[in-house]
C-alpha positions in Angstrom: -8.1 13.8 -11.3 -6.3 11.7 -13.8 -5.9 13.3 -16.9 -5.9 10.2 -19.8 -6.0 10.2 -23.4 -8.9 8.2 -25.1 -6.2 5.8 -25.9 -4.8 5.0 -22.9 -8.1 4.5 -21.4 -9.0 2.5 -24.1 -5.8 0.0 -22.8 -6.4 0.5 -19.0 -10.2 -0.9 -19.8 -9.1 -2.9 -23.1 -6.3 -5.3 -20.4 -9.1 -5.3 -17.5 -11.7 -6.8 -20.2 -8.8 -9.7 -20.9 -7.6 -9.7 -17.6 -3.8 -8.0 -18.0 -3.7 -5.2 -16.4 -1.2 -2.4 -17.8 0.8 -3.4 -14.5 0.4 -7.2 -16.4 -1.5 -8.1 -12.9 -4.3 -10.1 -13.4 -7.7 -8.7 -12.6 -8.2 -10.3 -8.2 -4.4 -10.0 -8.0 -2.7 -7.2 -5.4 0.7 -5.2 -5.5 2.8 -5.9 -3.6 2.6 -5.0 0.3 5.4 -4.2 2.4 4.4 -3.0 6.5 6.6 -1.8 9.2 5.4 -1.5 12.6 6.9 0.7 15.3 7.8 3.8 14.1 6.1 6.2 16.3 8.1 5.7 19.1 5.4 7.8 21.3 2.2 6.0 19.8 0.4 2.9 22.4 1.0 0.9 18.1 2.1 1.8 14.8 2.6 0.7 11.5 3.6 2.2 7.7 2.4 -0.2 4.9 3.3 0.3 1.2 0.9 -0.9 -1.2 2.6 -0.6 -4.2 3.3 3.1 -4.7 0.2 4.1 -2.2 2.1 4.8 1.8 0.0 5.2 4.6 0.6 5.2 8.2 -1.4 4.6 10.6 -1.0 5.0 14.7 -3.2 3.8 17.7 -2.9 5.7 21.3 -5.2 4.6 24.1 -6.0 6.9 26.8 -8.5 5.7 30.2 -11.6 7.2 30.1 -14.9 7.0 31.2 -17.8 4.3 28.8 -20.6 5.9 27.6 -23.5 5.5 29.4 -25.1 3.7 26.5 -22.7 1.1 26.8 -21.4 1.0 30.4 -19.3 -2.2 29.6 -17.4 -1.0 26.2 -14.5 1.2 25.7 -14.3 3.7 23.0 -12.5 3.9 19.6 -12.4 7.3 17.1 -11.0 6.8 13.8 -9.6 10.2 12.0 -8.1 10.4 9.0 -4.9 13.2 7.6 -4.3 13.5 3.4 -1.0 14.7 3.1 -1.5 17.6 0.7 2.0 16.0 -1.1 0.5 12.9 -1.4 -2.0 14.0 -4.6 -2.8 17.5 -6.3 -5.9 17.1 -5.9 -5.8 16.9 -2.1 -4.6 20.8 -1.6 -7.9 22.1 0.1 -11.4 21.5 0.5 -10.8 17.7 -1.5 -8.9 16.3 0.9 -10.7 16.9 3.2 -13.3 15.6 1.7 -11.3 12.4 0.9 -10.6 12.6 4.7 -14.6 12.6 5.7 -14.8 10.2 3.3 -12.2 7.4 4.4 -13.1 7.7 8.1 -16.2 7.3 7.2 -15.3 4.5 5.3 -12.8 2.5 8.1 -15.9 3.2 11.0 -18.7 1.2 8.9 -15.4 -1.2 7.7 -13.9 -2.0 11.9 -16.6 -0.5 14.2 -19.9 -2.1 12.8 -22.7 -0.5 14.6 -22.7 2.4 17.2 -23.4 -0.3 20.3 -20.6 -2.4 18.7 -22.2 -4.9 17.2 -20.6 -7.0 14.5 -17.7 -4.6 15.2 -13.6 -5.7 14.4 -12.3 -4.5 16.9 -14.1 -6.0 21.0 -14.8 -2.5 22.5 -16.1 -4.8 25.9 -11.9 -6.4 25.6 -12.0 -2.5 26.0 -13.9 -1.9 29.4 -11.5 -1.5 32.9 -14.4 -1.0 35.5 -17.9 -1.2 34.4 -20.2 2.1 33.4 -16.3 4.0 35.1 -13.6 3.0 33.5 -12.3 1.9 30.5 -10.2 3.0 27.8 -10.1 4.5 24.7 -7.9 4.2 21.6 -7.3 7.1 19.2 -6.8 5.7 15.6 -4.9 8.4 13.9 -4.5 7.8 9.6 -2.2 9.3 7.1 -2.2 9.1 3.6 1.5 10.1 2.3 1.5 8.9 -0.8 -0.9 8.0 -3.1 -1.5 5.2 -6.1 -5.5 4.2 -5.2 -6.8 2.1 -2.9 -5.8 4.1 -0.2 -8.8 2.0 2.2 -7.9 -0.7 1.2 -3.6 0.5 1.9 -5.3 2.3 6.1 -7.5 -1.1 7.0 -4.5 -3.5 6.8 -2.3 -0.3 8.3 -5.0 0.1 11.1 -4.7 -3.8 11.4 -0.6 -3.6 11.8 -0.7 -1.0 14.1 -3.0 -2.6 16.6 -0.7 -6.0 16.5 1.5 -3.3 16.9 -0.6 -1.8 20.2 0.9 -2.8 23.3 -1.8 -1.7 26.7 -0.2 -1.1 29.8 -1.5 -3.4 32.9 -4.3 -1.2 35.4 -4.8 -2.5 39.1 -8.1 -1.1 40.8 -8.2 -0.1 44.1 -10.8 -2.5 45.6 -12.1 0.3 48.2 -13.5 2.9 46.3 -17.0 3.2 47.7 -18.9 2.0 44.7 -20.5 5.4 43.9 -16.9 6.9 43.6 -15.1 6.7 40.4 -12.0 4.1 41.4 -8.6 5.0 41.6 -6.4 3.5 38.9 -2.4 2.5 38.6 -1.4 1.8 35.4 1.8 -0.3 34.8 4.9 1.5 33.4 6.2 -2.3 32.9 3.9 -4.4 32.2 1.5 -4.2 28.8 -0.5 -6.7 27.6 -0.5 -6.9 23.6 -4.0 -6.0 21.8 -5.6 -9.0 20.5 -6.6 -8.5 16.7 -8.0 -12.3 15.2 -10.9 -10.6 14.8 -9.9 -7.1 12.9 -10.8 -7.5 9.2 -8.7 -6.8 5.9 -10.9 -4.2 3.8 -11.1 -5.8 0.0 -12.4 -3.0 -2.2 -13.5 -3.5 -5.7 -13.6 -1.6 -8.5 -15.4 -1.6 -12.1 -14.6 -0.8 -14.8 -16.4 -1.6 -18.1 -18.1 -4.8 -17.1 -15.3 -6.6 -15.1 -14.3 -5.6 -11.5 -10.9 -5.2 -9.9 -8.3 -5.6 -6.3 -6.9 -2.9 -5.7 -6.3 -0.4 -8.5 -4.6 2.3 -9.0 -5.6 5.8 -9.6 -5.5 5.7 -13.4 -7.9 2.5 -12.7 -10.2 4.5 -10.3 -10.9 7.5 -13.3 -12.7 4.9 -15.3 -14.5 3.6 -12.5 -18.0 3.4 -12.7 -18.4 2.2 -8.8 -17.3 0.6 -6.4 -17.8 -1.9 -3.3 -15.6 -2.1 -0.5 -16.4 -5.2 1.4 -14.2 -6.4 5.4 -13.6 -9.4 5.9 -12.5 -11.5 9.2 -10.5 -14.3 9.3 -13.2 -16.3 9.4 -14.6 -15.1 6.3 -17.2 -13.1 8.5 -18.4 -9.2 6.2 -17.8 -7.1 9.4 -18.9 -4.2 7.0 -19.6 -3.0 3.6 -19.5 0.0 1.9 -19.8 2.2 -1.9 -18.8 4.8 -3.9 -19.6 6.1 -6.9 -22.4 6.8 -8.5 -23.5 4.4 -10.6 -26.5 1.6 -9.5 -25.7 -1.6 -8.8 -27.5 -4.8 -9.1 -28.1 -6.7 -6.0 -26.8 -9.8 -8.0 -23.8 -7.9 -8.7 -23.0 -7.1 -5.4 -24.0 -10.6 -4.1 -20.5 -11.7 -7.1 -18.6 -9.5 -5.9 -18.7 -10.4 -2.1 -18.1 -13.2 -3.0 -15.2 -12.4 -5.1 -14.1 -9.8 -2.3 -14.4 -13.0 0.4 -11.8 -15.4 -1.6 -9.0 -12.3 -2.5 -9.3 -11.4 1.4 -8.3 -14.8 2.3 -5.1 -14.4 -0.1 -4.5 -11.4 1.7 -5.2 -11.8 5.6 -2.5 -14.3 5.2 0.1 -12.1 3.3 -0.7 -9.3 6.1 0.0 -11.4 8.7 3.0 -13.1 7.3 4.7 -9.2 6.6 3.5 -8.7 9.8 5.6 -11.1 12.1 8.5 -10.3 9.8 7.7 -6.8 10.8 7.1 -7.0 14.6 10.2 -9.9 15.0 12.6 -7.0 12.7 11.8 -4.4 15.4 11.7 -6.5 18.5 15.7 -7.1 16.9 16.3 -3.5 16.3 14.8 -2.8 20.2 
């Protein structure tokens, strides 16, 4: 918890009221975003995202698995988040575990849609190889290295960047396997398919402080919040997920207003993130 004096609290809230935050940003402006891809060689894809002083890493590992019998034509995605105890003193012990669970649930709601994959930002049907028998399982791991607020948005950006960096091996399925047996598959070591991230959304969290809401809140600003709404929005401007935290209730009209503002902010964030990912990929290719 951030220990702020009464004067500091008044200064933060007063700045937000006047649309001039303590670091000079307007209410709906993000801090500079930095993206680095391909940082973990043994992963199928990986990325590091820095959002101001918030620093997170995401990695993707693709492994062959068997589809869930309830959804035989879809692959599976699992998300796990760890909070480094060095990122913030409150992450030590139970505090880190609780935040990890909260971030993991929020990412799943924002990226994976319903249990069937309906409305998901990640297309699970593209991960199916042989209906009911063979699919790709994606294991997405996030690590919070350093925290200065808005960790969920940074993790969402890192997952999107890591997926765009993910190369899935081409698979040949033997045609002569009996229909009631598990087919033999040959995984290529040389040919890879780039994972399609065109449908993967960005996550925009709007934090309500006093009468206003702000984008990309710092830890100090988050300490003054009454509630926060995180909206995941894809390139088409469609909402893929919604999650709220903080004890204070919100009037439905306020939530609709926040969703509308988040949609506007998401366009700028998506364009900035896409250009950063493209630059990072180009840099990665030059180095390799």
